[in-house]
Every structure is written in structure tokens, then in C-alpha cells.
C-alpha positions in Angstrom: 10.1 113.7 -82.5 12.5 113.5 -85.2 14.4 110.6 -84.2 11.0 108.6 -83.7 10.1 109.9 -87.3 13.5 108.5 -88.6 13.3 105.1 -86.6 9.9 104.4 -88.1 10.7 105.4 -91.7 13.7 103.3 -91.7 11.9 100.5 -90.1 9.1 100.8 -92.9 11.8 101.1 -95.6 13.6 97.8 -94.4 10.2 96.0 -94.2 9.9 96.7 -97.7 13.6 95.9 -98.5 13.1 92.5 -96.9 9.6 91.2 -97.8 8.1 93.8 -100.4 5.1 94.2 -98.1 2.3 96.1 -97.7 2.8 99.6 -96.4 0.3 98.8 -93.9 1.9 95.8 -92.3 4.1 96.6 -89.1 7.7 95.7 -88.7 6.7 93.1 -85.9 4.0 91.5 -88.1 6.2 91.4 -91.3 9.1 90.2 -88.7 6.6 87.2 -87.2 6.4 86.2 -91.1 9.6 86.4 -92.5 11.8 85.6 -89.1 13.1 88.8 -88.6 13.3 90.1 -84.8 13.1 93.7 -84.1 14.7 94.6 -80.8 16.2 97.9 -79.0 19.5 98.1 -77.4 19.2 101.2 -75.6 22.3 103.2 -77.0 24.6 103.3 -79.9 27.3 100.9 -79.2 30.9 102.2 -79.0 32.5 99.4 -80.8 31.4 95.6 -81.3 34.7 94.3 -80.2 34.5 91.7 -77.5 37.5 92.5 -75.9 36.9 96.3 -75.8 33.3 97.1 -75.0 31.7 97.0 -71.4 28.2 98.2 -72.2 25.0 95.7 -72.1 23.2 96.8 -75.4 26.5 96.1 -77.1 26.7 92.7 -75.7 23.2 92.1 -76.9 24.6 92.4 -80.6 28.2 90.9 -79.8 26.0 87.7 -78.5 24.3 87.3 -81.8 27.8 87.4 -83.6 30.4 85.5 -81.4 30.1 81.8 -80.1 31.4 81.2 -76.5 33.0 78.1 -75.6 30.4 76.9 -73.2 26.6 78.3 -73.1 24.0 77.8 -70.5 20.9 76.1 -70.3 18.1 78.8 -69.9 16.2 77.1 -67.5 18.7 75.7 -65.0 21.9 77.9 -65.9 23.8 74.9 -66.0 26.6 75.2 -69.0 25.9 73.6 -72.1 28.1 72.9 -75.1 28.6 75.6 -77.8 31.9 75.9 -79.8 33.3 73.3 -77.2 31.1 70.2 -77.6 32.6 68.8 -74.3 35.2 69.7 -71.8 37.0 67.7 -68.8 38.2 69.2 -65.6 41.1 68.1 -63.5 40.4 67.0 -59.7 42.2 69.6 -58.2 39.9 72.0 -60.3 42.9 73.7 -62.2 42.9 72.4 -65.9 40.2 72.6 -67.9 40.2 71.1 -71.4 37.8 72.1 -73.9 37.2 69.7 -76.9 36.4 72.1 -79.8 33.9 71.3 -82.6 35.4 69.9 -85.8 32.8 71.7 -87.7 33.3 75.1 -86.2 34.0 78.0 -88.7 34.5 81.6 -89.0 32.1 83.4 -90.9 34.6 83.8 -93.7 34.9 79.9 -94.1 38.1 79.2 -92.1 38.0 76.5 -89.5 37.8 77.8 -85.7 40.9 76.0 -84.0 42.4 75.9 -80.5 45.0 78.3 -81.6 42.6 80.8 -82.4 41.3 80.5 -78.8 44.7 80.7 -77.8 45.6 84.1 -79.7 42.2 85.6 -78.9 43.1 85.4 -75.2 46.5 86.4 -75.9 45.1 89.7 -77.6 42.8 90.3 -74.3 46.0 90.2 -72.1 48.2 92.2 -74.4 49.0 95.3 -72.3 48.9 97.7 -75.4 45.1 96.8 -75.8 44.5 98.4 -72.4 41.1 95.7 -72.3 39.3 97.0 -69.2 38.0 93.3 -68.6 41.7 91.9 -68.7 41.7 91.6 -64.9 39.0 88.9 -65.4 41.6 86.9 -66.9 43.6 87.2 -63.7 42.5 83.6 -62.7 44.5 82.1 -65.6 47.9 81.0 -64.6 50.7 83.7 -65.5 47.8 85.8 -67.0 48.4 88.5 -65.0 52.1 89.1 -65.3 52.0 89.1 -68.8 49.2 91.7 -68.9 51.1 93.7 -66.3 54.2 93.6 -68.9 56.1 91.8 -65.7 57.0 89.0 -68.7 56.8 89.3 -72.6 56.8 85.4 -72.6 53.5 84.3 -73.5 54.5 80.7 -72.8 54.4 81.4 -69.3 50.6 82.1 -69.4 48.4 78.6 -68.6 47.0 78.4 -72.5 47.8 75.8 -74.9 46.5 74.1 -78.0 48.2 70.6 -78.3 46.0 70.1 -81.5 43.5 72.0 -83.7 40.7 70.7 -81.8 42.0 70.8 -78.1 41.9 73.9 -76.2 43.8 73.5 -72.4 43.4 76.3 -69.6 45.5 76.2 -66.5 44.2 78.5 -63.6 45.7 79.8 -61.1 43.4 78.5 -58.1 40.2 76.9 -58.4 37.1 79.1 -59.6 33.7 77.2 -59.5 32.3 80.1 -61.6 34.8 79.3 -64.4 32.6 77.9 -66.9 29.9 80.4 -66.3 32.1 83.2 -67.0 33.0 82.1 -70.2 29.7 83.4 -71.7 30.7 87.1 -71.5 32.1 89.1 -74.6 35.6 89.1 -73.3 35.9 85.5 -73.3 34.3 84.7 -76.6 37.0 84.1 -79.5 37.8 86.4 -82.1 40.0 86.1 -85.0 42.9 87.8 -84.7 44.2 87.1 -88.2 41.3 89.4 -89.5 42.0 92.1 -87.2 46.1 92.4 -88.5 44.7 92.2 -91.9 43.0 95.7 -91.2 45.5 97.2 -88.8 47.4 96.5 -85.4 45.6 93.7 -83.7 46.5 94.7 -80.3 45.7 98.4 -80.3 42.5 100.1 -79.7 41.1 101.8 -82.8 41.7 99.2 -85.5 38.4 99.8 -87.2 37.7 95.9 -88.1 34.3 95.5 -86.7 32.6 97.3 -89.6 30.8 95.6 -92.2 32.6 93.6 -94.9 35.4 93.6 -92.3 34.5 91.8 -89.3 35.0 87.9 -89.1 32.7 86.3 -86.6 31.8 82.7 -85.4 28.1 83.0 -84.2 24.8 82.3 -85.1 24.5 85.6 -87.0 26.8 87.8 -89.1 26.7 91.8 -89.1 25.0 92.7 -92.4 24.6 96.7 -92.1 25.5 99.3 -89.5 23.9 102.5 -89.8 25.1 104.4 -86.6 22.1 106.1 -84.7 19.6 104.2 -86.6 20.1 100.1 -86.7 22.4 97.3 -86.7 21.1 94.4 -89.0 22.7 90.9 -88.4 21.7 88.0 -90.6 21.9 84.3 -90.3 25.1 83.1 -90.8 25.7 80.1 -93.5 28.9 79.2 -91.8 27.7 78.5 -88.4 28.1 74.9 -87.1 24.4 74.7 -85.5 22.6 76.7 -88.1 19.9 74.4 -88.8 18.9 74.9 -85.5 18.7 78.9 -85.7 15.0 79.8 -86.1 15.4 83.4 -87.2 16.6 84.9 -90.3 17.6 88.2 -89.0 17.9 90.4 -86.1 17.5 94.4 -86.3 19.2 96.1 -83.2 17.8 99.9 -82.8 20.0 102.0 -80.7 17.0 104.0 -78.9 18.3 105.9 -76.0 14.7 107.8 -75.8 12.9 105.5 -73.3 9.3 107.1 -74.5 10.5 106.7 -78.1 10.8 103.1 -77.4 7.4 102.6 -75.9 6.0 104.6 -78.8 7.8 102.1 -81.2 6.4 99.2 -79.4 2.8 100.3 -79.6 3.3 101.3 -83.1 4.3 97.5 -83.7 8.1 98.4 -84.6 9.8 96.5 -82.0 9.2 93.0 -80.5 11.1 93.8 -77.2 12.2 97.3 -75.7 15.4 97.7 -73.6 13.6 99.7 -70.7 10.2 100.8 -70.0 9.4 104.4 -68.2 8.3 104.1 -64.9 5.3 106.2 -65.5 4.1 103.5 -67.8 4.3 100.4 -65.6 0.8 101.1 -64.0 -0.9 101.4 -67.5 0.6 98.1 -68.6 -0.2 96.5 -65.5 -3.4 97.6 -65.7 -4.3 97.4 -69.2 -1.4 95.1 -71.0 -0.1 92.9 -68.4 0.7 90.3 -70.9 3.4 92.4 -72.7 4.6 93.8 -69.2 8.2 91.6 -68.1 9.6 92.3 -64.8 12.7 89.8 -64.9 15.1 88.7 -62.3 18.3 90.6 -62.5 21.4 91.0 -60.7 21.6 94.7 -61.3 23.0 97.2 -58.8 22.5 101.1 -59.7 25.1 103.0 -57.4 27.3 106.1 -57.6 30.6 106.1 -58.3 33.1 109.0 -56.5 36.2 110.3 -57.7 38.5 110.1 -55.2 41.4 111.6 -56.9 40.4 115.3 -56.3 39.2 117.1 -53.1 36.7 117.1 -51.8 36.1 113.7 -52.8 39.4 112.3 -51.6 38.0 112.4 -48.0 36.1 109.1 -47.3 34.2 111.1 -44.5 32.7 113.2 -47.4 32.0 110.0 -49.3 30.5 108.4 -46.6 28.0 111.4 -45.8 26.7 111.3 -49.0 26.2 107.8 -49.1 24.4 108.0 -45.8 22.2 110.9 -46.5 20.4 108.9 -49.5 16.9 107.7 -48.5 17.0 104.4 -50.5 13.9 103.1 -49.6 12.2 106.4 -50.8 14.0 106.2 -54.0 12.9 102.4 -54.7 9.0 103.2 -53.2 8.3 106.7 -54.4 10.4 107.6 -57.4 11.0 104.2 -59.4 8.3 102.3 -58.3 8.8 99.5 -60.7 10.0 96.6 -58.2 13.3 98.2 -57.3 14.8 97.5 -53.9 17.0 99.6 -51.9 20.6 98.5 -51.5 23.0 99.2 -48.7 25.4 96.8 -50.1 27.0 96.6 -53.7 26.2 92.6 -53.9 22.7 91.7 -54.5 21.5 89.4 -51.8 20.1 86.9 -54.2 24.1 85.5 -54.9 24.7 82.1 -54.0 26.9 80.8 -50.9 26.8 84.6 -50.0 25.4 87.1 -47.2 26.2 90.7 -48.2 27.0 93.4 -45.2 24.0 95.3 -44.0 25.1 98.9 -43.2 22.4 101.3 -43.1 20.0 102.5 -45.6 19.7 105.9 -44.4 21.5 107.7 -41.1 21.1 111.5 -41.5 22.8 112.3 -37.8 25.8 110.2 -38.9 25.9 111.7 -42.3 25.9 115.3 -40.5 28.3 114.2 -38.1 31.0 113.0 -40.7 30.7 116.0 -43.1 31.2 118.2 -40.0 34.3 116.5 -38.7 35.6 116.7 -42.4 35.1 120.5 -42.0 31.9 121.4 -43.7 29.2 121.7 -40.9 26.2 121.9 -42.4 27.4 121.9 -46.1 29.6 125.2 -45.1 32.6 125.7 -47.4 31.9 122.2 -49.8 32.0 123.5 -53.2 29.5 122.6 -55.3 29.5 119.2 -56.7 28.7 117.8 -60.4 26.6 114.5 -60.6 27.2 112.9 -64.1 24.6 110.4 -65.3 23.8 109.0 -69.2 21.1 110.4 -71.4 17.8 108.2 -69.2 15.0 109.5 -68.0 15.1 107.1 -65.4 18.3 108.2 -64.0 17.5 111.9 -64.3 14.5 111.0 -61.8 17.0 109.2 -59.5 19.6 112.0 -60.1 17.0 114.9 -59.2 15.6 113.4 -56.0 19.1 112.3 -54.6 20.2 115.6 -55.5 17.3 117.3 -53.5 18.3 115.4 -50.5 21.8 116.6 -50.5 20.5 120.1 -50.6 17.9 119.5 -47.9 19.7 117.4 -45.7 23.4 118.3 -45.9 23.3 121.6 -47.4 25.4 120.8 -50.4 24.7 122.1 -53.9 24.8 119.5 -56.6 24.7 120.4 -60.2 23.3 117.5 -62.9 25.1 116.6 -66.1 23.9 114.0 -68.5 25.6 113.3 -71.4 25.2 110.3 -74.2 26.3 106.8 -73.1 29.4 106.8 -75.4 30.5 110.2 -73.8 30.0 109.1 -70.2 31.7 105.9 -70.8 34.8 108.1 -72.2 34.9 110.1 -69.4 34.4 107.3 -66.8 37.6 105.7 -68.1 39.7 109.0 -68.1 38.3 110.1 -64.6 37.0 113.1 -65.9 33.9 113.5 -63.3 33.1 113.9 -59.8 30.1 111.7 -59.1 29.2 109.5 -61.8 25.6 107.8 -61.6 25.8 104.1 -63.4 24.9 100.3 -62.8 26.8 97.0 -63.0 25.1 93.8 -64.0 27.0 90.4 -62.7 28.8 88.6 -65.3 28.3 85.5 -63.5 26.9 84.3 -60.1 29.5 84.8 -57.6 30.3 88.0 -55.7 33.6 88.6 -57.1 31.7 89.9 -60.4 31.1 92.8 -58.1 34.1 92.7 -56.0 36.8 92.6 -58.1 36.0 95.8 -59.9 37.9 97.7 -56.7 40.9 95.9 -57.0 43.7 98.8 -57.1 44.5 97.3 -60.6 40.9 96.4 -61.8 40.3 97.9 -65.4 36.9 98.7 -64.4 37.6 100.6 -61.2 37.8 104.3 -62.7 37.2 105.8 -58.9 41.2 106.2 -58.2 40.5 104.2 -55.2 42.3 101.5 -53.8 43.4 99.7 -50.8 46.2 97.1 -50.1 43.9 95.6 -47.5 41.0 95.1 -50.0 43.3 93.6 -52.4 44.7 91.2 -50.0 41.4 90.2 -48.7 40.1 89.5 -52.4 43.5 87.6 -53.1 43.2 85.5 -49.8 39.6 84.8 -50.8 40.8 83.6 -54.4 42.8 80.7 -52.9 40.2 79.4 -50.5 38.4 76.6 -51.3 36.3 76.4 -48.2 33.2 77.8 -49.4 31.7 79.4 -45.8 35.6 80.8 -45.3 35.8 82.2 -48.8 32.2 84.0 -48.3 33.5 85.3 -45.0 36.6 87.0 -46.5 34.6 88.5 -49.4 32.1 89.6 -46.9 35.2 91.5 -45.2 36.3 93.0 -48.3 33.0 94.3 -49.0 32.6 95.8 -45.7 36.0 97.7 -46.0 35.0 98.6 -49.1 31.8 100.2 -48.3 33.1 102.1 -45.2 35.8 103.7 -47.5 32.9 104.5 -49.7 34.5 105.0 -53.1 31.0 104.0 -54.6 27.6 104.2 -52.9 24.9 101.4 -53.8 21.5 103.0 -54.4 19.3 100.4 -55.5 18.8 96.8 -56.8 17.0 96.9 -60.3 14.8 94.0 -62.1 14.9 94.1 -65.7 11.4 96.0 -66.7 10.7 96.2 -70.5 7.7 94.8 -72.8 7.8 92.2 -74.8 5.4 91.0 -77.8 3.3 87.7 -77.6 4.5 86.3 -80.6 8.3 86.4 -79.5 8.8 82.8 -78.2 11.6 80.6 -76.3 12.8 84.5 -74.9 14.8 83.2 -71.9 17.2 85.7 -70.6 19.6 84.8 -67.7 19.6 86.8 -64.4 22.9 88.2 -66.3 20.7 89.2 -69.3 22.6 86.6 -71.5 20.4 85.3 -74.5 21.2 82.4 -76.4 19.7 83.3 -79.7 19.5 80.1 -81.4 16.3 79.3 -79.2 14.6 82.5 -80.1 11.8 82.2 -82.3 8.8 84.1 -84.0 5.2 82.8 -84.7 2.4 85.0 -86.5 
């Protein structure tokens, strides 16, 4: 209640400051009139550094601040010009030449050049930064060797700036999804000079993303950041396409209470919520269907198992836990929001790929595996801890699975919930046993899920690794033939599911609320938004 009152007071004061409006005017009504978009992002950002963050809510803010080389058409998802006004691809698919806009500028007025792109990606690959997403860049020639410290010579990496407006990228092998992957935060150029002016540009923790210090390139610039309350971004006067940006400002709210979010929406304080409580879906379907959004989304919820310590170092225990989950019941009875049970990690909608289909629920096999591991009926197995972030939806899922494991396997499980930032920190350090979380695909290719489980992947965080898995992924990366590549990826996913460092639970659509005054709101299945197109009407 205290947080909700503080949120509403903050919005009211903000509305008065921006427009001198009547106290009776809601934030949404005032925002429609003044071009200020009010949006929830789910939780407080850990940072706004595109090279560091991995959360969806943080990315929503970053995408308003930093421009990608290539954007997308919201209808077809085909690549569209952004920082690069055009690009060329060599016949063998290895060399991409981006021609940058001559009028592209940083928010401090400096020209944005091809050398800035080179230096930005160099920062991303520098070992001391320890970027979780650095492995994504390994498709660039020489990037892996530089990131792993096998060479300190950056000239061996396939990046070049022959002139101020030409950025050349040489890949190790063809990657049909390369242009699409550029939408994601780690690939968006940052101004390394401005970071170095604050501190060490190549280590975490340099406070360059604060108001007055952060230098950006996107349609908006950071105006205010009040932790646990709001972030305000305002239209940038230096943005190359400022004349086509409809919004004057965006206010992002880190509301991690899903019920408070819905109340704020009903009170006219939000144009868009981050999520919607399961219990509210029937009401909105019946009474306000125009406000309810259920969008296609390549999003899988799953357990990470920490394989470094007993008893989860035993694949039989992990497989037993996975097979004992009644995924259909979770989707149909617990969630009831269009979720589908998941026996694979990769969603079935992925183009040119059919994931393996192990059983969704097999109690007999689960019990046999547990007994073979030395824990018949759960006897002798120490209590396990299941960690999840502070979410009402995840709590329901965790409680349901806790009861399944107790009832059907005789295993005691303690539940622990923490704030998102704390969960993320514990995931990175391996300070958990079982972790309930999710992954939203960064691009429309199975590797956005399967690269996570390479032995050296920065987002693995399970302690599991397999040379056979890595070899299959490497062979797939070097395979041009589409069916043959898909078969190798399917073998890799099958191997990983049998080893069970993770346990898929359900595929999740994006269920949330949206005001009718918000126009041209076209999120992609990866939940990317091009804020240039978004507008408001009274």
C-alpha cells in the first residue's frame, strides 16, 4: 500500500510539474494531451549499461536511449534502416558493410562514427568487463580469442572503420539472423569516450549511466532516475530522426507488485502494464476486452539446476525433478492465461526448426531415476531450495511444483523469493540450488536459446558443460544447409534435455493491459519496441 500511494503521488506531482494540469486529471489523460507515455517495466533496473544488463524491463529503457545499427519493420520483422541507412552483404554471407548516417549524433552533440561502433564492440569483448552476452559476439571473426584472452591484439577481430561512415564486420561463418540480433542491447553502440571520462570503461561498476553523465544515441535521453520510483526520458534534440518521434517523454515505473500495477492502470496512471495477474484475466476478458493484450512472445519459463553441488550434480535427480512436473496442469489450472506446457526449451514457432518432444510428465520414470540415484521415495535426499524473484505469478507456479515434488517424489522443497536484482546477482555467482526464471529469445533462431548452454556461455550459470554439446553447436554454426543445421541443433537440444541442467515448464505469451489511446504499439515476438512509431491521442 505504501508503494502504491508513493507511486500515485509521484505521478501526480510529475503531472503538475510537466503541464500545470488540474489535480483531477489522470496521468494518462494528461500524457495523451502532452505526449508523455507512462509505462511499467516490472522491476528496478540493475543498470542502464547495454553491455551489462540482461533483463527485459531494463532493455525497454535502453531501447529508448540507444539506437541500433538496424531496426525492424513492426509488421514483417524485416530489417529496416536505423543508425545504418543501408548495408551490403558479401556473396558468401561473411562480410557486412554498414553505411552510417552522416547526421547521426550522440546526445552530447558529437558525431556518431564507425570508429565509435568499433570501440563499443571492443568494450563488449574486453575480458575485464565480463559481459554475460559476450559469447553472442563469437560469430565475429577473432572475437572469441580476444574475449578469452588468447590474444591481446584487437586487430585480429573482424571489425574495421575504413572511414567515418563505413563500419565493416567480418563473420566467422554465415549467420542468417545477424541483422536481427543487432536489435538487442549489447549490440547497440555506446560512447566509450564518455565512459572513460567517468572511470574505467572496461570494468563493471563505473557510474556512467547516471543523469548528467550518460551519453546516448536514441530518440530519447535520460532526464531523471529516482530509484524504486521512476525513470524519465525526454525527446532528444540531437536524434537524427527527431522530426518523426511523436512522444515528448516516457516515464518508466519499476513496479514489481503485479496487483499494484493493475490498480495503477485502472486509476489512469499507466498506459501499459508489464504483466497482468492471472486472477484478473477473466474479468478483463468479460468487462474490458479492449484493454487486455495477449501477444505472441518467444518466452520460455524453466528451472535452472545448480549442477556444481550434490544432489543436483546427479543428472538422474535432475531428470526425476523435471519428469515429475505436471506441465499441463500448470498451464491449464494454475496459469490460465494462454500458456502452453513446454517439454523443450525452444518454442515450436521457431522458423525452420522442430524441437525434440520428450514426455511432458512421466512419474514412473521419475521415481525409478530417483531410486537409481539412491533416494527411493525421496528418502535420504536433503531438502532443496527453490529461488524465484518477487512475482505473484512465479509464486503460484513455485508453490504448485513444490507440492508435486512433495506428493509424488517425497522431496521437501523450501521456497525463497527475492527482489529481481538480488536473484540476478545470486544467479551470476551460482548462489542457488534451483532457480525459477525465464528467457525471451533475442532473435528468431534456435541458437538464441541453445547457445545459452555452451560450456563458456556467460548466461549459463548452471555449472553444466558438455564437450559433445559444444561440438554439435559448433558444427551447426558451420553448416549452411538449413535442414542439416536444424538436425544438429535438435541433437544438441536433445542431449541437453537428457542431461537436464534445466527443466522447461511452459511457453508464455505476453499478457498485459494497454490503454486505447496508445497508438502504433507494435511489439515484436522478442518484445522489441521502436519508440519512434509510438504515439498518443486524447
